[in-house]
N, C-alpha and C positions, 0 to 999 in steps of 0.2 A: 544658433543651435543649442538646445538644452542637452546637458550631459548628466550622467549619473554614475555612481559606483556600482560595479558588477564584478562577480567572480567568473572568470572566463577561461576557456581553453584557448591558448594563444596561437596554436598552429595545428595542422593535421597530425594526428598520432601522438600528441602530447599526453603524458600520463599524470600531469599535475594541473591545478588551477591556480590562477593568480588574480589579484585585485587590480582593476584598471578603471579609468574614467572613459566611458564610451557614450555614444549618442543615445538619448531616450528614443525608443521605437515609436513609430507613428501608427495610430490605429487606422485600419482600413474601414470600408463601408459596413462590414458585418463583424467588427471587432470592438473590444473594450480595451482601453488603457487603464491599467490598475496600478495604484501606488501600493507596493508590497509592504506588508507589515510583519509577516512571518512566513517561513519556508519550511516545508516538510522535507527532510533529508532522506534520500534513497541511495541504495548501493550502486545503482546504475547511472546516477546523475552525471558523472563526468564523461561517460562514453555512449550514452543513449542519445544520439544526436541525429538530426535529419541529414539527408544527402544534400550536396550542392549548397553549402553554407559559406558565409564570409567569416573570416577570423579577424580579430578575437570574437569568440562566440560565448554568450552567457549560458551557463548550464542550468539544469534543474527543470522539473516538470510539475511541482506541486506547491501551492502557496495560498495565502489568505491576504486580503487587503481591501482597499476601498476604490470603487470605480471613480476614475478622474475624468475620463473622456468617453463618449459613446459615439460609435460610428453612425453615419446618417441613415443607414438601412437597418439599424438595430431596433428590435421591438422587445419590450419586456424588461429592460434594464435602464437605470438612470444614474446620473452622477450622485455619488454619496452612498450607493448600495454597498453593503458589507458582504463580500463573497469569498468562498473558498473554491478552488478549482484545480483541475488537471490541465496543464497546457503542454501536451505531449507533441513532440516532433514539429514545432513551429519554427519556420525559417527565420523569423524576426528575433529569435532568441528565447532563452529560458527565463526562469523566475529567480535565479540567484542574483538579483539586481534590485535597485530601488524602484524601478518601474518594469512592467511587462505587459505585452499585448496578449490577449486571449480571444480566440474565435468563439462566437456564441454557439457553435455546434459542439463545443467541448463540454466536458462534465463540469458544470458550474452549480454550486450549492449556496443558497442563502445562509448566512451565518445567523443562527437564532439568538434572540436576546439572552444574555447571561453566559455566552460563550466567548472567550477571549480569542484574539487572532492566533495566538500560539497553539491553543487547543484546536481551533478550526483547521489550521494548516496540517495537523497530524491525521486528519480523517480521510481526505478524498482518495488517495492512492490505495492505502491499506484497506479502507472500508469498501471501496469499489472492487478491489481484487478479491476480498473475502466473500462478498456477495456473489460475484460472478463465479468464483470457484465452487461455492456450495450449490449453485444452480443445477449442475448435472446430477446432484444427489437428491434432488427435491422429491423424488418418489419414495424415499425411505420413510417408512411410517413412524409415528410416535412410538417411542420405546426401542427403536432401532439403534444400532451402534456404529460409530465411525472411528477411524484412526487418523491422526494428523502427525506427519513426520516433520519435526523441526518447528514446534508451535509457539515458541516463546517470543518471537519477533512481533513486528507490528501487525502483519497479516494474521498470524496465528492467534494473537491476542483477541482480535475481533472474531475470528472464525470459531474459536472454542466457545465464546459466549453466545454467538448467534446459533450455533448448533445445539447448545444446551437449552436455549430458549425455545427451540423447535421440539423439544422433548426427546432429543437423541442422547444416548450415553456416549461419552467421548473418552477415548484413550489418546494420549499424545506423548511424543518424545521430545526430550530436551536434555541439556546437561543437568546433573543432579542438583546444582544450585538453583535451578529454575523449577524443580518439581513442585514445591509448595506454592509457587506462583501460579502454575497451571491448575492445581487443585483449587486454589482460591477463585479462579476464573470460572470454575464449573466442571473441569475434567474429573472423571471418576478414577482414572488410572494415569500415572505418569511413569515413563520408562526412560532409561539412559540410552540414548542413541549410540553411544560409544561402546556399550556392552554387547558382545556378539549374541547373547541370549535374549535380547529384547523381543524378537518375534514370538518366542515361546512364552514369554510373560503375557503378551497380548492374547495368545491362543489359550492360555490357562484362564484368562478373564472371560473370553468368548470362545469356547472350544470349537464352535462351528465356523468361526471367523466373523469379522465385522461386515456390515452391509456395504460400506464404501469408505473411501479414504482420500485425504489430501496429501500429496507429496509436495510439501512446501519448499524445503531446502533442496538444492541441487544434489543429484546422484542418490536420491532416496527412493525413487520409484520402484526399482527392481526389488529391493527388500520389502517395500510396502506391499507389493503384490502377494507376498507370502501370507499376509494376515487377513486377506479379504476373501470371503466365501465366493463360490462359483456363482456367476450372474451379477456380482457386485461391480462397482466402478471405482477406479483410481483416477483422480484428477491431478495431472502433473502441473502444479502451479509454477514450478521453476522452468518448465519447458523440456524436462528430461524426455528422451526417447526410450521407450521400452516396449517389447513385444508382449501382447496379452498372454497370460498363462492360466491354465485351469479354468477357462471360461470367464475370467475376470476381464472386464472392458477397461481400456485405457483411453482417456480423453484429455483434452486441454481445457483451459478456462473458457467459459462461455462469453466470448467477447461480443457476440452479436445480440446479447440480451440487454435490454434497457433497464438498468437498476437505479435510475436517478431518484424515483419516488422512494425506493427503499433506503437509498443513501441519505435523503433528506430526513426520513424517519429515524435513521441511525443517529444523525446529529441531534435530533430532539431527545432521543433516548439517552444520549450522553449527558445532555443538560439536566435531564430529570434524575439521572443517577441509575437508570435501569441497565445501562451498559457502561462498563468501566473503560475509560481512555487512559492508557498508561504512557506517559512521556518520561523516558529515562533521564534526559537532560535537555535543557534549553541553552544553546550557545549564543553569545552575541554575534552579530553578523561578521564582525572582524575576525572571528575564530572559525569561519566556515571550513577551512581545510582540516581543522581538528575534528569537526563534526563528521566530515566525509570519511576521514580515516577511521573514526569510531564505527560507523555503520559497515564499512568494508571488512571489519573483523568478523561480521555475521554473529556477533555476540551481544548486540544491543537487546535490551528487554523493553518491548514496546517500541516507542518512536523517539527519534532524535529530531529536534527542531532548531531552527535559527530564528532569532528575534531581531527585527529592524526597528522596533519601537524606541 
């Protein structure tokens, strides 16, 4: 039996992760076994787990690596392929490990030439989320305006740039230390989410209100509704529950939309420099608990990544 090092939840309800030697998972007929080279760290990694799993269980849902084995029913992939992927809710274990299994119906992106594993691992979750979150706002015309609540993290970093490239004017909230960062990404206005007067700042910028909004951080949807014009839409990226107000529609991320082609294009745009990929810090795999603690502060700028290289 082959074994590997992985960071695992050791028992049900545990609030910490630990390094252990465990068995390398076996690829099924429609699965790939991937040697992990880098991991994208997410705030939910330690508790976003499938039901009915065996412990110790490796955490994590986002990674980049090299295909080592291909299941007998797999079409379109071969040993040696460089891929980045989201391996969400898979009972064989997550990606905070030297090896992971991914189903071929998951979001799998080829890594373009010129992109490192560390950079590739930072794209699938945040890029996929930003693209799906913006989809309900796609009817906003060029020259329209949107607001993003809590935009300095990984999802907001992509969303601000993607919205700006669509010809939309963007206002975004973050702590003051991140205002110049947001403006450099293409935002036209940055406001302090801790200041009680931030909605009035947005309405001074667009007196009639913005056309739509992303409530990225938790507990931001209710206040965000105040700056959207009647008939507009607020997308609750965090999953907040809020009742519509003043004719403003409230919806969630468009999970049923296929954005794979857009995500592949995003990878290419990152390589070309058309879109900025911001990685705040790359941690060695041995320091994975420190990386998790960092993202759980919700104060990371851009993405945090683990390197297994």
